[in-house]
Each structure stands twice: as structure tokens, then as C-alpha cells.
N, C-alpha and C positions, 0 to 999 in steps of 0.2 A: 460487740467485737469480742472474739475469743481472747481469753486471758493470756494465752501464749503469744499473742501478737503485741502485747504491751511489755516494754522494758521496765518502766517504772509507773506506778500509780500513786499519786498524791491525793489524799482525801482530807478536806477540812483542816488543813495544817494551820496551827496557830502558834506563833513564836512571839513572846512578849519580853519586854525589857522593864525591869523594876527599878525606877529612878526616884530621886527626891521630888521630881516634878509630877510623879504619877506613873501609871502603867502605860508604857509605850507599846501599842499593838502593831509592831512592825510588819508581821504577817498575820492576817486576820481572816481565817476561813478560806484558804487557797486550795483549790482542787484542779488537777490536770493529769493527763496521761502523756507518756512519751512512748511512741511506738518503736518497735524494733527497726533499726536501720534508718530512722528519720532524724532530721534536725528540727528541733522545736526552738523557735525564737521567743525569748522572754524580754519584752521591751517596756520602756517607761522612763520618766525623768529620774534623776538622782533623788533618793529618799523614798522611792515607791515600794521598796521591799524586795527587789530582785535578788540582790546579793545575799540577804538574810535567808531567803528561800533556798538558795543554793547551799549555804552553810548548814541549814537545817537538815537537808537531805543527807549530808555527810556527818551530821551531829557534831559540828565544829563551832556551834554558837558559844561565845564566851560566857561562862557562868561562874560567879555573878558578872553582870546584872541580868544576862539573858537566860531564858528557859523556854524549851518547847512545851507549851501548855496543853496541847492536844492535837488529835488528828492521827492519820496513818500514812506511812510511806512504805508501800509494798514493792518488794523487789524479789524476783524468783520465788514467789509464794511466801515470803517472810516479811513481817513488819519490822523495818529497820529500827524503829523507835523502841522495840521490845528486846533487841539483842543486847547481850552483855558488852562491855567495852572491849573485851578481848575478841569477841566475835566481830564486833564492828571494825576493829583494826584490821582484821583479815579482809573485810569487804573494801575498806577505804584504801585507795591506791592500787588495789589488786583487781577489783571488779568494777568499782566506780571511782573515777579519777577526776581531778579538778585542775584546770589552769587558772591560777589566781590573777587578779586584776593588774598588779604591778610587780613584775619579776624582780626588780631591784630590792623590794622589801620582802619578797618571798624566798629569795635565795640567801644562803648564809654567806656573809661577806668574807669570813675568815677560812672558808673551805674552797678548794678548787671545784669547778663545776663538774669535773670528772668524779670526784669523791661523792658529790651529792647525787648524781644520777646512778652511780654504782651502789649507793646505799639502798636504793629502791630494789635492785636485783638481789642484794644480800639479805634484805629483810623478807621479801615475799617469795623469792625463788631459791633462797638458801645457797647462793653461789659463794665461792671463795672470792677474795678481793681481786685476784688476777682475772678470774672469769667475769666478775662483775664489771671491771674496767673494759674488758674486751667487748662485752655486751653493750656497754655505754658508748664505745666508739662506733659500734654498728648502728645504734640508735641515732647518734649524731649524724651519721651518713644518711640515714633514712629521712631525717628532717632537714637535709640539705645544708648542714653546717660544714663549710670547707675545712680541709686539713684537720679532721676530727682528732687525730692523736695529739696534735699540738694544743687544740682547744681544751682537751681533757685536763691539761695542766694549768689552765688559766683560771683567774678569779673573776667573779661577776663584774667587777668594775673595769676589767680589761676588755669587756665585750660591748658591742653596740646594743641599743634597745632591741633591734630585730633579732640579734643573735641570742640575747638573754631570753626572749620570748620563745625562740626555737628550743633552747635548753629546757624551758618549762614544759613545752609540748613533748619533748623526748622523755622527760621524767614521768609525765602524765600517761604516756602511751607505752611505757616500758613493759608493763605486765599484760598487754593486750586487754584493756578494760572493755566491758560490754557497754558501759555508759560513760561518756565524757562530758563534764560540765565546764564550759569555758566562760569565765567572768570577764567581760570587756577585754578579749584577747588582743585587740588591735588599738587600744587606747594609747595615745601619745606616739604612735608610729606614723611615719609619713605614708602617703597614699600608695607608693610603689611597694614598700615593705608590707603594708596592710594587705594589699592584693595577694602578695606571695604567701603570707601567713594563712589567709582564708583558703587559698587554693590548696595549700599543704594540708590543712585540717580536713578539707573535703576529700582529698585524695586518700588520706589515711583512714578516714571514716568508711569510704567505699571498699578499701582493701580488707578491712576487718569487720565490715557490716556492723559497726558500732552505732549506738544512738548518741546524739549530741543535744545538750541543752545549751543554747547560745544566749548569753545574757548581754544585752547592749542597750544603749539609748539611741543608737544609730540605725535608723530604718533602712538606709542605703545598704548596710551590711546584711540586714535581714533579707532584703529583696534578692541579694546575690546568692545566699546559701541556704536559707530556711525553707521548709515545705509548709509548716504551720506556725502561727504566731499567737502568743498569749500576751495581751496588753495589761500591764499592772498599773494601778493607781491607788495610793494611800492604803497599801497593805492588802488590796483585793485585786482579783482579775476582773476587768471590766469588759473585755471582749476576747473571744477566741475564734480564730478563723484560718482557713487556708490562705497562704500568702497572697495569691493572685486576687482573691476576693477582697482582702483587706485593703489592697492598694486601689482596686477599681471601684469598690463600693463600701467604704467603711461605715459601720453602724453607730458606734458610740461617738458622741460629740468630742470626747477627749482624743480618740483615735483620729478624728477629722482634724483636730487642732495640731496634732503631731505631724500629720502629713502636710498640712498647709505651711508648716515652718521649715520644710526641707528645701534647701537652695536648689533651684533648677526645676523643682516640681511644684512647690507651693506658690500661691498667688502673692503678688506684691501690692502694697498699699499705694495710695496716690503719691506719697512722698518717696516711693521707690524702695522702702524698707519691706522686709519679709513680714508676713503675718506672724503673730506669736500668741500664745495662750496667756491671757492676763493672770496676774497673781502668781502664787507659788504653791508647791505641794504642802499641805498642812502637816505639822509635826505629829508624830505617832501618839502623843499624849493628849492631843487636842483636835481630834477629828470632829468635823461639824455634824450636826444631826441630819437625818435623812440621807440623801445621796451625798457622798463625800466630795463629789466634783461640783456640786451645784453652785458654790460661791464663784467659780471660774467659768461656768457654763453659759454660752451664748443662747442656748435653747431652753434654759430653766423656766419652769412655770410654778404655780402656787404650791403644788404638792411636793416639789423636789426637796424642800427643807424639812419636811415632816415624815415622809415615807421612805424607808430604806429599800432600794430596789434589790431584787434577787437576780441571780444569773439565770437567764431564760433561754431555752432552746428556740431557735428560729426555724421556719420551714425549710431553709436551705442547709440546716445542720449546724449553723454557727451559733455561738453563745454570746449574749450581750447582757450587761447589767445596767439597765436604763428604763425609767418609767415610760418613756416614749414607745417602748416595745412590749410592755406588759399588757 
């Protein structure tokens, strides 16, 4: 694929946390591309490394204890990991933006939301305070916040969860970024507001031809808005596939387990309960030998605890990390 079709290329990204219990390999050799104008879904259970991957792209990993230990993140011909912090601040928020997981903890509680969205324009567009507030009101209108002039004067605690999320989207899109990273943008929102937020993100993406990395554990959300999916488990990508193929014919046993546990789609056991994946995601300091999923895998065989599988190309173009396909 020509390089100019790719918005971001991540290659062998490794982000480690150095703790008293050992080195936590939160992201351990992750590679993927995000194409221009597409939505890539990054899915997996909590603790799989999705959010740390996103923070690594923007170089926001808290240090200490975290550190990006290796790899490349290429954007517009530059490796973001080699930029100075001054250069990175120009990229962050201006060209690559992020909607954080919980707006109540991401917004400053002692500043009005108008001051916070205006700060983005003042920092990156060098506007005056009055110009920035006017631009903020216009952005609020675009993300369907009613009575934008009044909302500008309100504090985060005065807004509902859905309105706070819209404020976060307005801040993220203020400078027309080419790449938007959305980390669980609909968590804790009711289904009606969730549908509105997803529709809004998709509409704004199409208007601006932006690329989106959508991080979620909700495969229903992925089915609605993503074109490709990368499934993460224990710091690695275990499957990468077009969204239709992932749902119709998943390859990796972990992906199968995730799909079986979806209400309305998954199979139910004899007692009427949904199927689930036994066990939990291993901690990043204590990954098992061989395949990291083998202790929970219903299809494991003798070699699974000894041989670490590699991410392999399949004839249909998909990628899977499983000894069953090597």
C-alpha cells in the first residue's frame, strides 16, 4: 500500500512500566496501520494494553514508572518518538487529538468549559481570548450542544455525562486534527446518548476526512462504526481483520470468546447464562510462557505453553497470532 494512504504507522511499539514487582510489558511489540479516512477499532478486555497504546502515540505515558522502550510511530514521514517535546506539543491536539475515557477527570473542575475549549484555540491557533470563545461557541454548535453561549459559562459538574463528552469532542476537533484517538468515548453513557455520540463522531470524521482510532471493549460499538479491527490481548495484537470478516468468521480463539459473550449474539449455556472466557487477563509483569492466551484457551494443545506464536498473514489478508494457523 502506498505510504501516502497511511495516516499513522505503528511498528514494534513497546511500552514498559518499571515497578517493584518487575517490568510490566503493557504494550509488547504492537504493529498496525491506520489508513486515511478510516476508523480502526482497537478492542480487548480491560488490561490488554489498548489505552497505553493510545497514550504512547501521543507520548503521554506517565514517566516514571512508564517508558516507551522501543519501536516507531510514523506520522507524515516523521517518527513521533524522535521529535523534541516542543515539536511533539505542536502535533498533540493540533494534528493528532484524543478524547479521553472519562471526561469528568479530564476536564478541569475549577474552569468553565468555555475557558477550556478556548485554550485549545489560543494555544494552537494563536487567537485572542474573545476570538477563542467565539470559536468555542461555534464548535459547541457543531457538536450539537444546545444554547452554546450559556454552556460556555458552565462548569463540568453542571453538565450531564453526554454533554461533558460532547465538550471533550469539541476540544479534540477544535484544530481539525487529521487523526482522532477516542478512548472508550461512550463508557457510562446510556444507549440513546451513546448512539448520538457515535453518530456525531462519524459525521465529523466524514466532514473532515479524518482517521479515527476507536478504543473500546464493546464489539457492538465496533460493528457500528469501524471498518477494520485489531484485537489486543496481554500487550499484543492477536488478530487484525476487516470488521465484517471478524464477526462472520473470527480466527483467534480469544476473538471467538469475545463474540460469544455478546448479549443477543453469543450462545447461551444450558443454565441460560451467556458464554464467557474463563480466567482473567494476566498481569503485565507475569505473562505466561508460549502463547499468552493458552491458560484460558479452549483450543490449546501441547505446544501452546512452549512456543510463542507470531502474527501471521492469512490467504484472505487477515493477520492472526495463533499456532493453529502457523
